[in-house]
PADREN-420449 format. One record per residue: residue in one letter; x, z, y of N, C-alpha, C in turn. Coordinates in steps of 0.05 Angstrom, whole numbers, plus 5000, padded with zeros to 4 digits. Layout:
BEGIN
AXZYXZYXZY/...
***
This chain:
BEGIN
M541659233353542959323329545959283330/S547459493325550359473326551659383300/N550159403278551159323252550159053244/A551858903230551058643220550058663191/L550958873177550258913149547759093148/I545558983137543059143137541959173109/S540359383106539059433080536759253076/V535859243051533459093044531059193060/K530859463063528659583078528659483107/R530959483119531159383147530559093149/A531558933130530958643129527958603128/K526558753111523658723109522258783135/E523258993149522059063175522458833195/I524758713195525258483213523458253207/I523258193181521557973172518658013181/E517758263180514958323187514458363216/D516558353232516358383261515358123273/K512858113281511657863291512757773318/A514257943331515457873357518057713353/K519057703329521557563324521057293310/K522857103317522956853302525056873281/V524256943257526157003235526656763218/V529156703213529956483194531556623172/I530556593147531856713124533456493109/L536056543106537756333094539156433069/D538856283048540456333024543056183027/A545256343029547856233034549656233009/S548356212986549856232960551555992955/I553956042943555555832932556555922904/D557455742888558655812862561255962866/K561956142848564556262847566456092830/V569056142833570956002816570456082787/G569755892771569255942742566456052736/Q564756092757562056202752560156032769/N558055932755556155772769553355912770/L552055872792549255972794547355802778/D545155912770543155772756541155652776/N541655402783539955272802537455142790/N537255152764534855042750532655252748/N533355502751531355722750531755902775/L531055782798531555922823529956172826/E531256382836529956622845530856662874/L528956682892529556692921527856902935/I528856992958527157152976525156962988/P522557042989520556862999521156763028/D520356513033520756383059523656313065/S525256273044528056213048528455913052/L530655853067531755593068534655603057/F535755373049538355373037540455293058/L542355463063544655403080546855293062/D547355043063549154903045552054923055/I553355143048556055183057557954973045/E557554903020559354713007559354433018/S557054353028556754073036556154053066/K553754123074552954083102554654243122/F555554483114556954653132559954673125/S561054473113563954443109564754163117/D567054143129568053883138569253733114/K567753533104568653393080570753183087/R571453143112573552963119576353083115/I576353343111578953483108579253563079/A581553523068582053573039582553863033/L580954033044581054323039578254423035/P577954623018575254723013574154893036/H571554853042570055023060571055023089/T572454803097573454793125571054793144/M571354953165569254973185568654713199/I566054643202565354403216565554433246/D565554213261565654233290563054333301/S563054413326560754543338558354353340/S558854103345556653913347555153873321/T556753853299555553823273554154083265/F555354303271554054563265551354583279/E551354503304548854513320546654343307/T547454093299545553913287544454023261/E546254123244545354223218543654483221/A544354653240542754893245539954813255/R539754613272537154533281535454423258/K536754283240535254183216534054403200/L535154643202534054883188531955023205/G531254903227529155023244530055253261/I532755283264533755503279533655443309/D532555633324532355613353534455783366/K534655753392536555913408535956213406/D533356283402532556563401531756653373/S532656513353532056593325533656833317/T532457003300533957213286534557103258/I537057113250537956993225538557203205/L537257193182537857373160539157213138/L541457303129543057163109543157333083/Y543157193061543557333035544757133015/D545857232994546557062972545557172945/R545557002925544357082900546257242882/W548657272890550557442875550257732883/G549457792907549458062918550858032945/V553458052945555057992968557457812959/Y557457572968559757402963560157202986/S558357012988558656793008557056843033/S555157023033553557083057555257173080/P557357333076559057403099560457163112/R561056953095562156713107560156583126/A557656573118555656453136555356623161/W555456893158555357073181557657003200/W560056983190562356923206562056653221/M560956453207560556193219558656213243/F556456353240554656383262555856553285/K557356753279558656913300560656733315/Y562156573300564056383313562556193331/M560156113324558655923339556956053361/G557456303366556256433389553656593384/V552956643359550456773353550957073349/D549357243361549557533358547357633340/D545057513340542757613325542757503297/V544857573282545157473255546057703237/Y544857723213545257963196545557873167/V546958043152547358003123545758223108/I544158143089542758333073544558453052/N545158713053546958843035545758843007/G547158712988546158692961544658442955/G543958292976542758032973540258032955/L539857812941537557782924537358002902/P539558082889539258292869538158552880/A539058622905538058862917535058832924/W534358602934531558542940529758592915/K530758492892529258512867529158812858/L531358952862531359232854529359402870/E528759312894526759452911523859372902/G523659202882521059122872519558932890/L520958792907519658602925519358332912/G517458182922516757922910518957722914/I519057532895520957312897519457052893/T520756832899519556562895521656382882/N520856152873522655972859523155712874/S522455702900522955462915523355522945/Y524855352958525355382986522855273002/I522555373025520355273042521255013056/D519354873067519954633083520254733112/V522054593126522454653154520054553170/A518854733186516454653201517154463223/K519354513237520154333259523154363264/V524354163276527154183283527554383305/G529554553303530054763323531454663347/N531854843366533354783391535954933393/F537055013371539555173370541755033386/E543355203400545655103414548155263405/S550255123398552755253390554555293414/H555755533415557655603437560055733423/P561955563414564155673398565755883413/R566456093398568056313408570656303393/T572756193405575256143390576656403381/Q575856633393577056883384576356963356/W574356823344573456883317575056723295/I576656533303577956363284580856333291/V582556283271585356223276586055993257/E587655803268588455573253591455593248/I592455433230595155463219597355463240/N597255273259599355253279599555493296/E597255603304597255853320598256083303/L597356103278598056323261601156333257/K602356103254605256103251606756223275/T605556203299606756323323606156623325/L604256723310603457003312604857183293/I605957073271607157233250609457403262/G609457653255611657833263611157983289/K609057913303608458053328607158323322/N607758523338606858793332603858833333/D602458673349599558713351597958523333/I599358393314598058213295598058343267/H595658363256595358483229593858283211/I595258193191594157983173593458113146/T591058083137590158203112589057993093/D590057993069589457783049587457893028/A585257743024583157843006583457752977/R585557602971586057512943586757752925/S586857692899587557902880590457992884/A591158232875593858332877595858152864/G595158032841597057862828597657602843/R595557482854595957242870597557312896/F596957532908598357622932601357662927/A601957782904604757842897606157592887/G604657392879605857152867606357172838/T605157372825605457412796603257292779/A601057212793598857082779598456802790/P597656612773597456332782595156292802/E595456102819593356022837591255852822/P588655882828586655722813586655432822/R587855382845587955102855590754992850/I590854752840593354622831595054552856/G597654592852599554502872600154692895/L599254942893599655132914602055312908/K603555392929605655582925604455852917/S606156032907605256302900606356502920/G604856702926605756912944603756952967/H604857032990603057103012604457043039/I602857043060603857003087605657233095/P608057183105609857403113608457603131/G608957863124607858083140604958153134/S603758003116600958063110600758293090/K598358413089597758623070595458543053/N594958693032592958603012590658803009/I588258703012585858843003584258652986/P584558662960582858482943579858522950/F578458312955575758332966573958502949/D574358502922572558662906572858962910/Q575059042923575459332928573559432950/V572559252967570759332988567859322979/L567459242954564759222943564359432922/N561859522919561059702898558759572883/G559459412863557459252849556359032868/I553759032872552558832889552658902919/Y553559142925553459242953556259272964/F556359292991558859393004559259682998/Q561759762997562360052995561260193019/P560560453016559660613040561960633061/E561160703085562960703107565460873103/E565161113092567561283088569461163069/S568561033048570260903029571660663042/L570160513059571460293073573660383091/K573260603105575260713123577860763108/S577660873084579960933068581360683058/I579760483050580760233040582260073061/Y581160073086582359923107584760063121/A584960323116587160473129589860363120/N591660333139594360233134594459933126/K592159803125592159513119591259353143/T589959493162588859373186589459563209/S588459493233588959663256586559643275/T585959863288583759863308584659743335/V587259673337588259543361589659283353/G589859103372590958843366589058663351/Q590158443341588458253326588558303296/N586258303284586058323255585258043244/I587057923229586657653218586257673188/F584157553178583457573150583757303137/T584957303113585457063099584857103069/C584656883054584056903025584956643013/G583356532994583956282982582856042997/S580356073007579155843021577355923044/G577556173053575956263076573356403069/I572756423043570156553036570456853035/T572256953018572457243015573857373038/A575457223054576557333078574257423097/S572057293095569757363112568457623103/I568757683077567757943068569358173081/L572058133082573658333095573058353125/A572558123137571958123166569358273171/L567358233154564758373158565158673154/G566758743134567259033130568659153154/A570559013166571959113190569959133214/Y568258943216566258943237564459193235/E563659253210561959493206563359753213/L566059743211567559983219568160003249/G567159793263567459803292569959663303/F571359523285573759383294572959153313/S574759093332574358863349576658663344/N576658443357578758233354579158163324/L576858073312576957993284577057693283/R578857583266579157293263579357223234/V578456993226578756893199580556653200/Y582556643183584256413180582756213163/D581656013175579855833162581155683138/G583555583142584955433121585755603097/S586355863103587256063083589355953065/W589556063040591755983023591655693013/S589255583013589055293005590755123024/E590855203049592455053069595355163070/W595655423073598255543076600055483051/G598855513028600255473003600955182997/S599754993011600254713007601954593029/D602354743050603954643073606954663067/P608354443067611254453060612954613080/T611954653104613454793124612755093126/S610755183111609955463113611955643098/I612255883108614056083096612356263078/V613456333055611956493035613656733027/D612356963025613657203014612457262987/Q613957392970612957472944613457762937/D614157912958614558202954611858342959/I611358562945608958712948609058892972/
***
């Protein structure tokens, strides 16, 4: 399969394929100012919880959602029963929000057989498929191995050296107001504005309700904001919605996709970082 974003119908086919070792992961996190109802769970059957906020974030670093090291990722993935030959299906309970972040993490850790269900749980329910209210137990610890691919991530010191180069294209998934510096940051103590030379695609523009926009719409949205050549670096507030843009670009066939893991939470708090406020 060349696409990472799959329909509910395709997900169901994969789940029913007895030749595959399928692991279904709910990668949901709360949004800023919006919390999920964890007291009345609705889940795709046979799901496990991928805890992005805790188990799959480096809590030693004072930034939200910082990527964990490869050894920790390997350990936590094994605890979810993931094997080296597992097929991983990701979804979230919003539709599309944090599942692309989980997709990016697995791609960074060397996994190719990983997919995001377009529309997530809401789309599953719209198809009239069954749901459950509890996660399953892990049958056994997996034998997953992580093989980090550094071309999928960029960190602040490298990014500072890349700004201004002709083959570097930086795209910010935050709102237009935050990008321009005219709207306040939701996190206290951050500068306003954007990384010099970056362009803006607010992440909700690539979505159509609970789904990704269709391919032709994505092509139009990404035009003049990204490039099919060189490196495409995606950033946001904390690395979550940047991954939505990265997945959209992947679906359009872009290569050399990277996510700035620290995103504005890091750039906006770094006293040495340069900030632009022009649109």
